[in-house]
C-alpha positions in Angstrom: 226.0 -95.1 105.4 228.3 -92.9 103.3 228.3 -89.0 103.8 229.7 -86.8 101.0 231.7 -83.5 102.3 232.7 -80.6 100.2 236.7 -81.2 99.6 237.3 -77.6 100.3 234.8 -76.6 102.8 234.3 -79.9 104.8 230.5 -79.2 104.8 228.1 -82.3 104.4 226.5 -82.1 100.9 225.1 -85.6 100.4 224.6 -88.8 102.0 224.1 -92.2 100.0 220.8 -92.5 101.4 219.6 -91.1 97.9 219.3 -92.9 94.6 223.0 -92.5 93.0 224.6 -93.3 90.0 228.3 -92.9 89.0 228.7 -91.7 85.4 231.8 -92.3 83.6 233.9 -92.6 87.0 233.7 -88.8 86.8 230.4 -87.5 88.4 227.7 -88.6 90.3 223.8 -88.2 89.2 221.7 -88.1 92.1 217.9 -88.3 92.3 216.0 -86.3 94.5 212.2 -85.9 95.0 209.8 -82.9 96.3 209.0 -83.6 100.2 207.5 -81.5 102.9 209.1 -81.3 106.3 207.0 -80.2 109.4 208.3 -77.7 111.8 206.0 -78.7 114.5 207.2 -79.5 117.7 206.0 -82.7 119.1 204.9 -82.3 122.5 205.5 -85.8 123.9 209.2 -85.1 123.3 209.1 -82.4 126.1 208.1 -84.8 128.7 204.9 -82.6 129.7 201.4 -83.9 130.3 199.2 -81.8 128.2 196.0 -83.0 130.0 197.2 -81.9 133.2 198.2 -78.3 132.0 196.3 -75.6 130.7 195.3 -75.9 127.2 197.3 -73.3 124.7 196.6 -72.2 121.5 199.1 -74.5 120.1 202.0 -73.7 117.9 202.0 -72.6 114.4 202.4 -75.7 112.2 204.5 -74.6 109.5 206.2 -76.8 107.0 208.9 -76.5 104.4 208.5 -77.6 101.1 211.2 -78.5 98.7 213.6 -80.9 97.2 214.7 -83.4 99.8 218.5 -83.3 98.9 218.3 -79.5 99.5 216.2 -79.7 102.5 218.2 -82.4 104.3 221.6 -80.9 103.6 220.8 -77.4 104.2 222.1 -76.5 100.7 221.3 -72.9 99.4 220.6 -71.9 96.0 223.8 -69.9 94.4 223.1 -67.8 91.5 225.6 -67.3 88.7 225.7 -66.2 85.1 228.1 -67.7 82.7 230.7 -65.3 83.3 230.7 -65.9 87.0 230.4 -69.6 86.4 233.5 -69.7 84.6 235.5 -67.6 87.0 234.0 -70.0 89.7 235.0 -73.2 87.9 238.6 -72.1 87.5 238.9 -71.2 91.1 237.4 -74.2 92.4 239.7 -76.4 90.1 242.8 -75.0 91.4 241.5 -75.2 94.9 240.3 -78.8 94.7 243.3 -79.7 92.8 245.7 -78.5 95.4 243.7 -80.0 98.3 243.6 -83.5 96.2 247.5 -83.3 95.7 248.0 -82.5 99.3 245.7 -85.7 100.4 247.6 -87.7 97.9 251.1 -86.7 99.7 249.4 -87.6 103.2 248.0 -90.9 101.7 244.3 -90.2 102.3 243.4 -90.6 98.7 244.8 -92.8 96.3 247.7 -91.9 93.9 246.4 -90.7 90.7 243.1 -89.1 91.8 244.5 -85.7 91.5 245.4 -86.3 88.0 242.0 -88.0 87.4 240.4 -84.9 88.7 242.5 -82.5 86.4 241.6 -84.6 83.3 237.8 -85.1 84.2 236.9 -81.5 85.3 237.1 -79.9 82.1 234.6 -82.0 80.4 232.2 -82.1 83.5 232.2 -78.1 83.6 231.8 -78.1 80.1 228.8 -80.2 80.1 227.4 -78.0 83.0 228.3 -74.4 81.1 226.8 -75.7 77.9 223.3 -75.8 79.6 224.1 -73.6 82.5 220.3 -71.7 82.2 218.8 -75.3 82.6 220.4 -75.7 86.1 219.6 -74.4 89.4 223.1 -74.4 91.3 223.1 -75.3 95.3 226.2 -74.9 97.5 226.8 -75.6 101.3 226.1 -73.1 104.1 229.8 -71.9 104.0 230.1 -71.6 100.2 230.0 -67.7 100.4 232.8 -67.5 102.9 235.3 -67.9 100.2 232.9 -68.2 97.2 234.4 -71.4 96.6 233.4 -75.0 97.3 231.5 -77.9 95.9 228.3 -77.1 93.9 225.6 -79.4 92.9 223.7 -78.8 89.9 220.0 -79.8 89.6 218.5 -80.1 86.5 214.9 -81.5 86.2 213.9 -84.3 84.4 210.0 -84.0 84.0 208.9 -84.1 87.6 212.4 -85.5 88.8 215.0 -83.3 90.2 218.6 -84.6 89.3 221.6 -83.5 91.0 225.0 -83.7 89.3 228.2 -83.5 91.2 232.0 -84.5 90.6 232.9 -87.5 92.3 236.5 -86.0 93.1 235.2 -82.8 94.5 233.8 -84.4 97.7 235.2 -86.8 100.5 233.3 -89.7 101.5 233.1 -90.7 105.1 231.5 -93.7 106.5 229.4 -93.4 109.6 
């Protein structure tokens, strides 16, 4: 299994357990789905014997409903208008490019990856900016530490949420 971590924050933003497709060797399209996750505590995991103990009222069985990609990776919705998005994309590209160049020097990523990011980023961000109002933006839990990090862009295709993110904005880790 592969885990995808934000190049800047190091936060886990995705795993290859979802249906993914690489487009133009530039960005991934990830298919999510609506799901509900129960927060109920399984009494069997506590090692207790419920039949031998006093019966309680039970716990409140609350469930979280949402898109699996968002729930599983603890992503949070980020609000941006076009002006904020333009500022973010410039700041992100500068930071990501510096990080990729550093990793190239260390031999962690292949030579040319920083240059590929530099040439692919403008077209990717233009694609998002054109229909920004049609996307929901999601970031990792440390996004607001520096107002920077990889964003996943969610656009609904009928009943299916599809997430878009740049290939070179994440690090892959095999687990």
